[in-house]
N, C-alpha and C positions, 0 to 999 in steps of 0.2 A: 435426589434420585428416587424414582418410583420403584416400589417393591411389589411384585406380583405374587399371587397365590402360588404356593409350591405345586409342582407336578412330579410325577414319578420319573418320567423320561423326557429329556430335552434333546432334540436332534438339531444339529447345527449344519445348515445347508440341505437343500431339498432337491437333489438330482436323483440319479439311479440308486445309489446306496442309501440315501436318506429315505427314499420311498420304500425300498425293500425292508429296511429296519422298521419303518412305520407300520406297514401292513402286517409284518410278522409279529411285532410286539403288541399291536392293537388287540389281537385275539386273546391276550392275557387278561384283558380288562383294566390294565393300568392306564393312567391318564398320560397321554402322549402329546407332546407339543413339538412342532417343527418350526424352526426359525429360518427364514429365507431372506437374504439381503435384497433380492430383486422383486419384481412384480409377479402377479399371477398370470400364467399363460396357459392357454388350452387350444386344442385343434380348431375349435370354433369358439370365438370369432378370429383368433389370432393368426391361424395358418391357412385360412380359406383361399381358394382360387377365385380370381386370378391375381389378387394383390400379393400373394405369397411368392409367385414366380417373378420376383423383382430382383434381378441380379445386382443392380446398383445399390439398392437399399440393404439387402441381406448379405450379398457376397462381398461387396466393396466397403460399404459404410458400417457393416457389422451390427445390424439392428438387434440381434440376439446376444451380442457379446457384452461383457463387462465394460463400462465406460472407463477408459484408461486415465481420463482427466481426474477422476476421484481416487482411484487406486491402481497402481501398476506394480512392476518390479524393476529393479535395476540389474544391469548385466555387465560382466567383465570376463575376460578370458582367463586371467591368471591371478593368483594370490599376489597382492601388492599393487595390482592395477586399480585405477579409479573407475568405479562402476558408473554407468550412465542410465537414465530412465528409458524404459521401453514405451515410447510415446505413440507409436502407430503400429497397428497389428501387422505382423509379418510371420515369424517362425511358428507361433502357436496362438490359440484362440481361447480366451477365458470364457467359460460359460457363465451365464447370468440368468436370473429369474427362475421360477419353478420349472423343474426339469433339467436345469443346468445344461451341460454339454451333451446330455442325453437327448436334447431336442435336435441339435444341429449336427450330430455325428452322421457318418455314412452307413453304419449298421454292420460293419465287419464283426463277426462273432466267432472268435477262435478259442480253442482250449490250448493250454500250454502243453508242450511235450513233457513226458514224465521226467526227463532229466533237467528240464528248466527249473523245477521246484527244488531240486537238490543239486544245483549246478556246481557249487564249489566241491562238494564231495565227489560228484561224478567226474569232473575234469581232473581232479587230483588223482583219483583212482585210475583213470584211463591213460592219462598222459604224464602224471607226476606233478608235484607242486611247482617245480621249477619251470614248467611249460608256461605258467602265467607270469606276466611282468611283475616285478617286485612291488610296484605301486598300485596294482589291481586289487580291489577289495570286494570281489564277488562273494556271496554268502548263500546259504540254504534258507528256504522259507520256514522250515520247521514243520512242514506238512508234506506228505507224499501224494503222488498223483492218485493212488488207489483210495486214500482217505478223502481226497477232494472230489473225486469223480461224481458221487451222487449230487453234490451241490452244483457242479458244472452243468449236470443234466437238468437240475431244477431251474437254473437260470435260462437254459435253452428252451425249456417248455413254457416258462413265463413269456419269453419273447416270441415264440413261434418260429424259431430259427429254421431257415431253409437250407438244406445241404444234402450231401450224399455221404453216408458212413463209410469209412475206409477200414475200420477195425472194430467189428461188432463181436463182443465177447471173445476176443482173441483170434477171430477169423478175419483174414484180410479179404476185403470185398472189392470187386471191380468198380471202377469209377470214382472211388473215394481216395482219401489221403492214406497211402500205405504206411506212412511214418507216424500217424497219430497214436496216442495211447488208446487202450481198449475202452470201449464204451458199452454200457449195458443195453441201451436202447438206440434205435436209429433217430435221426433228426425228426422233429415233429412235423416238418413239411418237406416235400421234395425240393430239390435245388431249383432256383430261378433259371429259366432258359438262357442260353448263351447269346450275347451280342455277336455280331459277325466278326468283330475284331478279336474277341475271345476265342471264337471257333478257329480262326486262322492261327492264333497263338497255340492252342492246344494241339492242333494237327502238326505244327512245326515241332513242338516240344516232344511229342511221341517219336517223331523221326530221329531226334537227337538221342533218344533213349531215356527220357525223363518221364515223370508220372503225373501229368496234369489232372486236376480235379476242380469242380466248381467251388468257388469261394463260399464258405459258410456265411449266410446272410440273414440279417434281421429286416430285410425287405421281404415281406410275405409273398410266397409264390402262389398262394391260394387262400380263400377265406379260412380263418382259423379262430377258434375260441380257446383261450388259455385256461389254466386251472382256476383262476378267479372268476371265470365266466365273462371275461372281457373279450370282445371280438375285434379282430383285425381284418381289413380287406386286402385283396390282392394288389400287388404293386403294378402300376401301369408303365413303369420305366420312363418317367417324365424327364429325368435328368436333373431334378432339383432336390438333391439330398443333403450333401454336406453344406453347412452354413444356413440351412433352411429347415423349418418344420415341415411335416408331411401332411398335405391336405387330403390324402387318400386314406388315412388311418392304416397305412400299410407298413410304416417303419416303426419298429418297437421303440418306445420311449416310456418314461413314467406316465405320460398322459394317455398312452394307448394300451397300457398293460396293467396299471395299478390304481391310478388316481380315481377312476370312476367308482371303484369299490371303497378305497380308503377314505375318500372325502365324505362318505356317508356314515362313517363310524362315529357314534356319539362320544366316544372317549378319545377322539383324535381332533387336534386343533392345528391349523396352519396360520402363522402370522407372517405376512410378507413385509417388505421394506423394513426388515429387522436385521441390522448389521451387528453381528456378535464381535465384540472387541476383546473379550477375555473370558477364560474359564476361571471361576472363583474357587479358591481352595480354603480349607479350614486352617486353624493355627498350626497344625502339624505339617501342612503341605503334602499330606499323603492321601487326602480325600477331597474330591470336588464337591462343592455345595451348590453348584449351578453355574449360570453364566451372566455376564453383563452385556447388554446390547444397546444400540442407538435406534430409536424408532423413527417413523416417518416424519414426526414433528421435531426431530433432533434432540429428543429427551433421552437421558440415560436411564436405562431400566435394568433392575436386578431381577433375574428369574431363578428362584431356587428350584433345585431338582435333585433327585436321588441318584440318577444315572445320566451321564453326558455322553452322547454319541456325536463324534466329530466326523461329518460326512460331506464336507465341502470339496471343491476342486483340490487336486494334489498340492499345489503351492499354497493355497489358503490354509489347508490343514497344518502344514509345516509352520507357517507364520503364526497361526493361532497358538500352537504349542510353545513357540518361542516367546510370544508376548505374554503367555500365561505362566511361564516359568516351570513347565512340566518337563522333566527330563533334562539331562545335561547337554548344553549346546555343543555341537561338534567342533573340534579344533584341528585343522589340517596340519598344524605344526607337530602336534603330538600323536595325532590319529585317535585321540580319546574323545569321548562324548558321542552322543547318538542323534540328537535332534538337528536336522540339516544334513546328515551324513548320506553319502551315496546317491547324490543327484545324478540322473542319467536321462538320455533323450533317445532318439533313433536316427540312424543314418540311411538316407535314401539315395538312389540314383534313378535316372529315367532315360528312356530312348524314345524319341519321336519316330514313328514309322509311317512313311509316306508311300502311297501306291499310285499307279496310273489311274486315269479316270474311268477305266472299265471295272475297277474294284470299288464297290459302293459300301463304305463302312457305315455311313449314316450315324455320326457320333451323337446326335441329339437323342437317339434311343439308348438310354442308360439308366442304371440305378446306382445308388450309393455303394452297394457291395454285391448285389445280385447281377448275374450275367457276365461275371468276370471269372477267368480261369487262373489257377494257381499251380506253381511248381514249388514243392517244399523239400526237394532233394538236398538243398544246401542250407537249410535252416538248422538252428539249435546244434545238436551233435549227431545229425542224420548221416554224416559222412566222416571219414577219417581226417581229422585236422592236423595230424602229426606232420605231414610233409609241407604244410602251408604256413605254420607259425603264427596262427591267430586263434582266438577263442570266439565263439558265437557264430552267427550266420544271418541269413535273410531268406524270405520267400521271394519268388519272382511272380509278378502278375501280368496278365495280358488282357486288354480290353479297355473300355472307357466307362466312366461313371456319368457321362453326359457330354453335351457339346455347347455349353453356354458361351456366348460370344465374347465376353470380356475375359474370363479367367481360364477358359478351357480351349481356346482357339490356338492351335500350334501351327507354325509355318516352317518350311524346309530350311536347312542351313544355307547361309548366304543371302537370305532375304533381308532387305533394308528394314530398319527398325520403325520407319514411318513413311508416309507418302504413297504415291501411286504404285511403286514397286511392291510395298507391303500389302496394299489393298488387292492387287492382282494375285499375289501369292496366297493370301487368305482365301480369296474366292476360289482359286483353282484347287486348293488342297483341302478345304474344309470337309467335304463329304468323303474324302479318300485317305484319311489319316487316323491312326490309333496310337496307343501308347503301350510300351512294355516297361516295367519298372521293378526295382528291388526295394524291399522294406526290411531294414536290418536292425539288429540288436546293437546296443551300446552298453559296454561294461561299466562298472563303477570303479572309481579311482580315488586315491587319497586326497588329491588336489581339486576334486570336483564336488561342490557342496553348496548348501544354502545357509544364509544367515541374515541378520537384520542389518540394513544399510545404516551407516553412521551419519549420513547427511540428509537423505531424502525421506519425506514423510507423506502420508496420505491426507485426505480431506479432514480426517479427525485428529490429525497431529501424531499419529502412530508411525513408527519406522516402517519403510517399505521392506519387502523381502529382496535380498540380493542374491543373484545367481553368479557363481563362479564356474565357468564351463568352457571347454574347447575340446576338439577332437584329439584322440590319441592314435599312435601308430597302429594299434591293434584294429581299430575301426577302419582306417584307410586300407589296410591289407584285406580285411573282410569284404569291404565294399568293392574293391578292385576285382577280387576273385569271383564274387557272385555276379558282378556286372559282366564279366567275360563270359560266364555261362549264359547270361541273358542274351548277349550278343550272338552266341551260337544259335539260339532259338530264332532270333530276328533274321539271321541270314537265311534260315530255312523258310521264312515267310516270303522271301523273294521281293522285297520292297524296291521302289524306285530310288529312294533316298532315306537316310536316317540322320537324326541329330542325337547328341549325347550330353547329358548332364551328370558329371561324376566329380565328387570331391576327392582331391588328391593331396598328398603331403604339402604343406604350405598354405592350403586353403583353410583359413580359420572359420570357426563357427560364425555364421552371418545371421544375425537376428532379423534381418529384413526379408529373408527367404522362407516362405512357408514350406514345411516338410510334413510334420504331423503335430497334433496337440497331445501327443503321448509322452508327457513329462512324468518322471517317476522318482520315487525315493524321498528321503528326508525324514520320514517317520517309519522306518522299516521294521518289518517283523522278522523274528528269528528265534534262536534257541537259547540265547543268553542275554541278560540285561547289560553286560559289558559291551556287546556288539550290536544290539538292536534296541529300539524304543518300545516295541510291542512283542508280546508272545504270539504263539501260533493262532490264537483266537482274536488277534488284533486288539488285545487289552493292554493298556499301558502297564509296564513293569513298575512304574513309580506311583501311579495313582489308580488304584484298582477299579474305580467306578468311572473311568474314562476309556472309551473304545474309539479307535480311529480307523475309518474305512477308506478304501480307494487306492489309487496307484501310488500314493505316498508310502505305502507299505512294501513296495517292490524293492528288494535289495540290489537289483540291477535290472536293466530293461531287456526283455526278450525280443525276438524278431517279429513276434505277432502283435496285432492290435490288442490293447490291454483289457477291453471291456468284459470279455468272457471270463477272464481270470478274476477281475474285480468282482463281478457278480457272484462267482463261486465262493470266493473268500468271504464275501459279505454274508451269504447264506450259512456258511459254516460258523461264522462268528455269532450270528443272531440265534442260531440253534443252541449254541453253548450258553448264551445269555439267558434264553428262555427256559432251557431245561436244567441248567446247573447254577448259574450265577444268581438268578432271582430267588432260588430256594436257599442258597447260602452265599451271600455276597462276600467276595474276597478274591484273591488271585486264583485264576483257573490253571490247573495243571493238566488234567485230562478231562474230557467231557464226551 
């Protein structure tokens, strides 16, 4: 084994949270090393036009995704089932390379609702403990919205988020989300202009009595320079966002917001093709001494470090903690243990909306998140759940993110699946169709968790991560309720025809169908080491010099896209490290 010179901080995984940790800690003068399993990627030359606008290469073949032949996960529905490997991308997409999933995301940038962060306490107080099913394991984050708000703002201003404030210092403002928590400052950029599909959706939603607003977007609506002095250009609504890097420097990513500054820091180093296999511990098991990784030549390398930041994709964080023996693995039989606990996903439904030929939607005009309208009336606890018998909710969105011909072409109900009939329907409806969809929460349950697979291994001989997950009745009820509200809006849009995709009781979780890459939990944060793996600063309860960032910290999954909350929690964590932990290493209580 090769032993490298010690560093002060080693960062495992170099996507959004790794880059934030790097830039914020580099100013301390410490020696910072980031280890990334994939290759170096940057806007130029990797995402330049026209080769970037290749749907077959990036959308279908997944050029930016982790190669599943080297490492994947296994999946089963229930405890006792035999899990099988996830061999072809479907339900979710693992990021790979520098920038991670922050390269190929759409750019939706939401804050949580205040009650989302104290969800168990809030639901128990409003509806009573018995309102929740007995096997539901929702928990509080250990941090309030008011405490987190400055860090949510910091991430928005890093990204140049485009949006319209709905609650500015407690004043409800027209055109924004009236249900959001109070913000101190408006968004750094105005909202991206609506696509025509979004405009029709918003007009219809207002007729029904709902409160549409433009989706908060990290597709820049105008030129913007962030606090690091990095400049973003305005989005041209090219329609190539999700699954693609941005050739316009318009979509916020580590490459367009942080790396131009961080990569010049003399005390920062990035090593690519460095696959971390273990966090090393001292003889007490209570302190990390660094990490072990496999380099590009296949050599095993020991990297000593005083502080270990685990900032890979959610599932990779969980797996590394299990492989390293940090924290007690979760046992669904007893409900004890914390590593792997509370895995959750999101539940979606969608409505294809088809108009006559005199309504020109022009779906090729679209951005990953800009130009879309949102109804948030039925998300989180924005409405009285008492009569409906479920917890959680969803936002409803209208508009399109693009009109790519392979993955985004929708056809009316009754269309043949191939042949001349399908071609005619595709031709006739392409310019005149849009989508209305719901984006819903998924609660955590005792029997939904992550552990190491006893059979399957990766290319290095280590056990794969095993997912045990299926839908529960609560999510079926939630999705049915919010979808019916979406259908009310669609009827007001006066379409010629509609199609509906809705998961109902008896429809099992299907790994082949893409919904979101918003997988959460497994190394959750909270208020007690008996119930969570991390404290409120994302510090391991068991090994004080290990911090774990990302969606693995979520105790359950909220109805929003997770990146805004991930960024806010990371900024809160790194401030505590910088201002308190580095001065006096040890467990953080308050900072």
